[in-house]
SENU-725834 format. One record per residue: residue in one letter; x, y, z of N, C-alpha, C, CB in turn. Coordinates in steps of 0.2 Angstrom, whole numbers, plus 5000, padded with zeros to 4 digits. Glycine has a CB too. Example, Ala and Ser with C-alpha at 12.3 -4.5 7.8 and 13.67 -1.06 7.14 Angstrom:
REC   code   n.east   n.north   n.up   ca.east   ca.north   ca.up   c.east   c.north   c.up   cb.east   cb.north   cb.up
REC      A     5066      4972   5039      5062       4978    5039     5066      4984   5039      5057       4978    5045
REC      S     5064      4989   5035      5068       4995    5036     5064      5000   5039      5070       4997    5029
***
This chain:
REC   code   n.east   n.north   n.up   ca.east   ca.north   ca.up   c.east   c.north   c.up   cb.east   cb.north   cb.up
REC      X     5204      5031   5144      5205       5024    5142     5200      5019   5144      5212       5022    5144
REC      X     5198      5019   5150      5193       5015    5153     5186      5015   5149      5192       5016    5160
REC      X     5184      5022   5147      5178       5023    5144     5178      5020   5137      5177       5030    5143
REC      X     5184      5020   5134      5185       5017    5127     5185      5010   5127      5192       5020    5124
REC      X     5188      5007   5132      5187       4999    5133     5180      4997   5134      5192       4997    5139
REC      X     5176      5001   5138      5169       4999    5140     5165      4999   5133      5166       5003    5145
REC      X     5166      5004   5129      5163       5005    5123     5164      5000   5118      5165       5012    5120
REC      X     5171      4998   5118      5173       4992    5113     5170      4986   5116      5180       4992    5113
REC      X     5170      4984   5122      5167       4978    5125     5159      4978   5124      5168       4978    5133
REC      X     5156      4984   5124      5149       4984    5123     5147      4983   5116      5146       4991    5125
REC      X     5151      4985   5111      5150       4984    5104     5151      4977   5102      5155       4989    5100
REC      X     5156      4974   5105      5158       4967    5104     5152      4962   5107      5164       4964    5107
REC      X     5149      4964   5113      5144       4960    5115     5137      4961   5111      5142       4963    5123
REC      X     5136      4967   5109      5130       4968    5105     5131      4964   5098      5129       4976    5103
REC      X     5137      4965   5095      5138       4961    5089     5137      4953   5090      5145       4963    5086
REC      X     5140      4951   5095      5139       4944    5097     5132      4942   5098      5143       4942    5103
REC      X     5128      4946   5101      5121       4944    5102     5117      4945   5095      5117       4949    5107
REC      X     5118      4949   5091      5115       4950    5084     5117      4944   5080      5117       4956    5081
REC      X     5123      4941   5081      5125       4935    5077     5121      4929   5079      5132       4934    5077
REC      X     5118      4929   5085      5115       4923    5087     5109      4921   5083      5113       4923    5094
REC      X     5105      4926   5081      5099       4924    5077     5093      4922   5082      5100       4919    5072
REC      X     5088      4920   5079      5082       4918    5083     5084      4911   5086      5076       4917    5078
REC      X     5080      4910   5092      5082       4904    5096     5079      4898   5092      5079       4904    5103
REC      X     5082      4893   5092      5080       4886    5089     5074      4883   5093      5086       4881    5088
REC      X     5069      4881   5090      5063       4878    5093     5064      4871   5094      5057       4880    5089
REC      X     5062      4868   5100      5063       4861    5101     5059      4857   5097      5062       4860    5109
REC      X     5062      4851   5095      5058       4847    5091     5057      4840   5094      5061       4846    5084
REC      X     5051      4837   5095      5050       4831    5098     5046      4826   5094      5046       4832    5105
REC      X     5046      4820   5095      5043       4815    5090     5035      4816   5091      5045       4808    5092
REC      X     5031      4815   5086      5024       4815    5086     5021      4809   5090      5021       4816    5079
REC      X     5015      4810   5092      5011       4805    5095     5006      4803   5090      5007       4807    5102
REC      X     5005      4796   5089      5000       4794    5084     4995      4789   5087      5004       4790    5078
REC      X     4989      4790   5086      4984       4786    5089     4978      4785   5084      4981       4789    5096
REC      X     4974      4780   5086      4968       4779    5082     4962      4784   5085      4965       4772    5082
REC      X     4960      4788   5080      4954       4792    5083     4947      4789   5081      4954       4799    5079
REC      X     4947      4785   5076      4941       4782    5074     4942      4776   5069      4935       4786    5071
REC      X     4939      4771   5070      4940       4765    5065     4933      4763   5063      4944       4760    5068
REC      X     4931      4762   5057      4925       4759    5054     4927      4753   5050      4921       4764    5050
REC      X     4922      4748   5051      4922       4742    5047     4918      4743   5040      4920       4736    5051
REC      X     4921      4742   5035      4918       4743    5028     4914      4737   5026      4923       4745    5023
REC      X     4909      4738   5021      4905       4732    5019     4910      4726   5016      4900       4734    5014
REC      X     4915      4728   5013      4920       4723    5010     4925      4720   5015      4924       4726    5004
REC      X     4924      4722   5021      4929       4719    5027     4935      4723   5028      4931       4712    5024
REC      X     4936      4728   5024      4942       4733    5026     4940      4737   5031      4944       4737    5019
REC      X     4945      4739   5035      4945       4744    5040     4947      4751   5037      4949       4742    5046
REC      X     4943      4756   5039      4945       4763    5037     4947      4766   5044      4939       4767    5034
REC      X     4953      4768   5045      4956       4770    5051     4958      4778   5050      4963       4766    5053
REC      X     4955      4782   5055      4957       4789    5055     4962      4789   5061      4951       4793    5057
REC      X     4968      4791   5058      4974       4791    5063     4975      4799   5065      4981       4789    5059
REC      X     4976      4800   5071      4977       4807    5074     4985      4807   5075      4973       4808    5080
REC      X     4987      4813   5072      4995       4814    5072     4995      4821   5076      4998       4815    5065
REC      X     4998      4820   5082      4999       4826    5087     5006      4828   5086      4997       4823    5094
REC      X     5007      4834   5084      5014       4837    5084     5016      4840   5091      5014       4843    5079
REC      X     5021      4837   5094      5023       4838    5101     5029      4843   5101      5025       4832    5105
REC      X     5030      4847   5095      5036       4851    5095     5034      4858   5096      5039       4850    5088
REC      X     5039      4863   5097      5037       4870    5098     5037      4874   5092      5043       4873    5103
REC      X     5037      4870   5086      5037       4874    5080     5033      4869   5075      5044       4875    5077
REC      X     5030      4872   5070      5026       4869    5065     5030      4863   5062      5024       4874    5059
REC      X     5027      4858   5060      5030       4852    5056     5026      4850   5050      5031       4846    5061
REC      X     5029      4849   5044      5026       4847    5038     5027      4839   5038      5029       4850    5032
REC      X     5021      4836   5039      5021       4828    5039     5020      4826   5032      5016       4825    5044
REC      X     5024      4821   5030      5023       4818    5023     5021      4811   5022      5030       4819    5019
REC      X     5023      4807   5027      5021       4800    5027     5022      4796   5033      5026       4796    5022
REC      X     5019      4791   5033      5019       4787    5040     5020      4779   5037      5012       4787    5044
REC      X     5024      4776   5041      5026       4769    5039     5026      4765   5046      5032       4768    5035
REC      X     5022      4760   5047      5022       4757    5054     5018      4751   5054      5020       4761    5059
REC      X     5016      4749   5060      5011       4743    5060     5006      4744   5066      5015       4737    5062
REC      X     5001      4741   5065      4995       4741    5069     4994      4734   5072      4988       4743    5066
REC      X     4994      4733   5079      4993       4727    5082     4987      4727   5086      4999       4725    5086
REC      X     4982      4723   5085      4976       4722    5089     4977      4717   5094      4970       4721    5084
REC      X     4975      4718   5100      4977       4713    5106     4984      4711   5105      4972       4707    5105
REC      X     4985      4705   5105      4992       4702    5105     4993      4698   5098      4994       4698    5111
REC      X     4989      4700   5093      4989       4696    5087     4994      4699   5082      4982       4697    5084
REC      X     4995      4695   5077      5000       4697    5072     4999      4704   5069      5001       4692    5066
REC      X     5003      4709   5069      5002       4716    5066     5001      4716   5059      5007       4720    5068
REC      X     4998      4721   5057      4997       4723    5049     5001      4729   5048      4989       4723    5047
REC      X     5003      4730   5042      5006       4736    5040     5002      4742   5039      5010       4735    5034
REC      X     5004      4748   5042      5001       4755    5041     5006      4759   5037      5000       4758    5048
REC      X     5003      4761   5031      5007       4765    5027     5003      4770   5023      5011       4761    5021
REC      X     5005      4776   5023      5001       4782    5020     5006      4787   5018      4995       4784    5024
REC      X     5004      4791   5012      5008       4797    5010     5003      4802   5010      5011       4796    5003
REC      X     5004      4808   5013      5000       4814    5014     5004      4820   5015      4995       4813    5020
REC      X     5001      4826   5015      5004       4832    5016     5000      4836   5021      5005       4836    5010
REC      X     5002      4836   5027      4999       4839    5033     5004      4844   5036      4996       4834    5038
REC      X     5002      4850   5036      5006       4855    5040     5003      4856   5047      5006       4862    5036
REC      X     5006      4854   5052      5003       4854    5059     5006      4859   5063      5003       4847    5062
REC      X     5003      4864   5065      5006       4869    5070     5009      4866   5076      5001       4875    5071
REC      X     5012      4870   5080      5015       4868    5086     5010      4866   5091      5019       4873    5090
REC      X     5011      4860   5094      5006       4857    5099     4999      4856   5097      5006       4862    5105
REC      X     4998      4855   5090      4991       4854    5087     4991      4847   5084      4990       4860    5082
REC      X     4985      4845   5082      4985       4839    5079     4981      4839   5072      4982       4834    5084
REC      X     4981      4834   5068      4977       4833    5062     4976      4826   5061      4981       4837    5056
REC      X     4972      4824   5056      4971       4817    5055     4972      4815   5048      4963       4815    5057
REC      X     4973      4809   5047      4974       4806    5040     4970      4799   5040      4981       4805    5038
REC      X     4968      4797   5034      4964       4791    5034     4968      4785   5030      4957       4792    5031
REC      X     4968      4779   5033      4971       4774    5030     4966      4768   5029      4977       4771    5034
REC      X     4965      4765   5024      4961       4759    5023     4966      4753   5023      4957       4759    5016
REC      X     4964      4748   5027      4968       4742    5027     4964      4736   5028      4973       4742    5033
REC      X     4967      4730   5026      4963       4724    5026     4966      4720   5033      4964       4719    5020
REC      X     4961      4719   5038      4964       4716    5044     4964      4708   5043      4959       4717    5050
REC      X     4968      4705   5047      4968       4698    5047     4962      4695   5050      4975       4695    5052
REC      X     4960      4689   5048      4954       4686    5051     4954      4686   5058      4953       4679    5048
REC      X     4959      4685   5062      4960       4685    5069     4958      4692   5072      4967       4682    5071
REC      X     4960      4697   5068      4959       4704    5071     4951      4705   5070      4963       4709    5067
REC      X     4948      4703   5065      4941       4704    5064     4937      4700   5069      4939       4702    5056
REC      X     4939      4694   5070      4936       4690    5076     4937      4693   5082      4939       4683    5076
REC      X     4942      4696   5084      4943       4700    5091     4938      4706   5091      4951       4702    5091
REC      X     4937      4709   5086      4933       4715    5086     4926      4713   5087      4934       4719    5080
REC      X     4924      4707   5083      4917       4705    5084     4916      4702   5091      4916       4699    5079
REC      X     4920      4699   5094      4919       4697    5101     4918      4702   5105      4926       4692    5103
REC      X     4922      4708   5105      4921       4714    5109     4915      4717   5107      4927       4719    5108
REC      X     4913      4717   5101      4906       4721    5099     4900      4717   5102      4906       4721    5092
REC      X     4901      4710   5103      4896       4706    5106     4894      4708   5113      4897       4699    5105
REC      X     4899      4711   5117      4899       4713    5124     4896      4720   5124      4905       4713    5127
REC      X     4894      4723   5118      4891       4730    5118     4896      4735   5120      4885       4730    5123
REC      X     4894      4740   5124      4898       4746    5126     4903      4744   5131      4894       4752    5128
REC      X     4902      4738   5134      4907       4736    5139     4913      4732   5136      4904       4731    5144
REC      X     4913      4731   5129      4918       4727    5126     4923      4732   5123      4915       4724    5120
REC      X     4930      4730   5124      4935       4734    5121     4941      4730   5119      4937       4740    5126
REC      X     4945      4732   5115      4951       4728    5113     4957      4733   5113      4950       4726    5105
REC      X     4962      4730   5116      4969       4734    5116     4972      4734   5109      4974       4732    5121
REC      X     4975      4740   5107      4979       4741    5101     4985      4744   5102      4975       4744    5096
REC      X     4990      4744   5098      4996       4748    5098     4998      4749   5091      5002       4744    5101
REC      X     5001      4755   5090      5003       4758    5083     5011      4759   5085      4999       4764    5081
REC      X     5015      4758   5080      5022       4759    5081     5025      4760   5074      5026       4754    5085
REC      X     5030      4764   5073      5033       4765    5067     5037      4772   5066      5028       4764    5061
REC      X     5037      4775   5060      5040       4781    5060     5036      4786   5055      5047       4780    5057
REC      X     5036      4792   5057      5033       4797    5053     5038      4802   5050      5028       4801    5057
REC      X     5037      4803   5044      5042       4807    5040     5040      4814   5040      5044       4805    5033
REC      X     5044      4819   5043      5041       4826    5044     5047      4831   5043      5038       4827    5050
REC      X     5046      4837   5041      5051       4842    5041     5049      4848   5046      5051       4845    5034
REC      X     5053      4848   5051      5052       4854    5056     5053      4861   5053      5057       4853    5062
REC      X     5050      4866   5055      5050       4872    5052     5057      4875   5051      5045       4877    5055
REC      X     5061      4874   5056      5068       4877    5056     5073      4873   5052      5070       4879    5063
REC      X     5071      4867   5050      5076       4863    5047     5075      4863   5039      5076       4856    5050
REC      X     5081      4861   5036      5080       4861    5028     5078      4855   5025      5087       4863    5026
REC      X     5078      4849   5029      5076       4843    5026     5072      4839   5031      5082       4839    5024
REC      X     5067      4835   5028      5063       4830    5032     5067      4825   5035      5057       4828    5027
REC      X     5065      4822   5040      5068       4816    5043     5062      4812   5047      5073       4819    5049
REC      X     5064      4806   5049      5060       4801    5052     5060      4802   5059      5062       4794    5050
REC      X     5054      4802   5062      5053       4802    5069     5049      4796   5071      5048       4808    5071
REC      X     5052      4792   5076      5049       4786    5078     5043      4787   5083      5054       4781    5082
REC      X     5038      4783   5083      5032       4784    5087     5030      4777   5090      5026       4787    5084
REC      X     5027      4777   5095      5024       4771    5098     5018      4773   5103      5029       4766    5102
REC      X     5013      4770   5102      5007       4772    5106     5002      4766   5107      5003       4778    5103
REC      X     4999      4766   5112      4994       4760    5113     4988      4763   5117      4997       4754    5117
REC      X     4982      4760   5116      4976       4762    5119     4971      4757   5118      4974       4769    5116
REC      X     4965      4758   5119      4959       4753    5118     4954      4756   5113      4956       4752    5125
REC      X     4952      4751   5109      4946       4752    5105     4940      4750   5108      4947       4749    5098
REC      X     4934      4754   5108      4928       4752    5110     4923      4754   5105      4926       4755    5117
REC      X     4917      4749   5105      4912       4751    5100     4908      4757   5102      4907       4745    5099
REC      X     4906      4761   5097      4903       4767    5098     4895      4766   5098      4904       4773    5092
REC      X     4892      4767   5104      4885       4766    5105     4881      4769   5100      4883       4768    5112
REC      X     4877      4766   5096      4872       4769    5091     4875      4769   5084      4870       4775    5094
REC      X     4881      4768   5084      4884       4769    5077     4887      4762   5075      4889       4774    5076
REC      X     4884      4758   5071      4887       4751    5070     4893      4751   5066      4882       4747    5066
REC      X     4897      4746   5068      4904       4745    5064     4909      4751   5065      4903       4744    5057
REC      X     4908      4755   5071      4912       4761    5072     4915      4760   5079      4908       4767    5072
REC      X     4922      4761   5079      4926       4760    5085     4930      4767   5087      4931       4754    5085
REC      X     4930      4768   5093      4935       4774    5095     4938      4772   5101      4930       4780    5097
***
């Protein structure tokens, strides 16, 4: 009788483990930062945004909506639609063209006048729309990041 009970208990345990399926991968918000920024001849900025997937699984990124603030000035809107499939713990870039405020352009010119010693603080914040690999629908992930922009020596009108 004890042998039969152990066999039934083992069968129930194996069936329970089979029903569990694959483990769910942890999903975390991405990190968004400026990889490079160039000033175009018409005054627009071309910003290369780096999107870092901080999750344990692939994520399909579709759009980004937020704001860019240079120094403590009034922010400008960042918005872009794209399709980026970013593997776990990897990054990819997307480009956005935007028209800065006159105060933002002046802040960059003042920093550029200092040469390689000049820098300007910036922050990006908003939400990125992405679909984690184990989920059926996309959702929004909030991000907030801040760093410094410095002129690139030898490459005019370029900041990193």
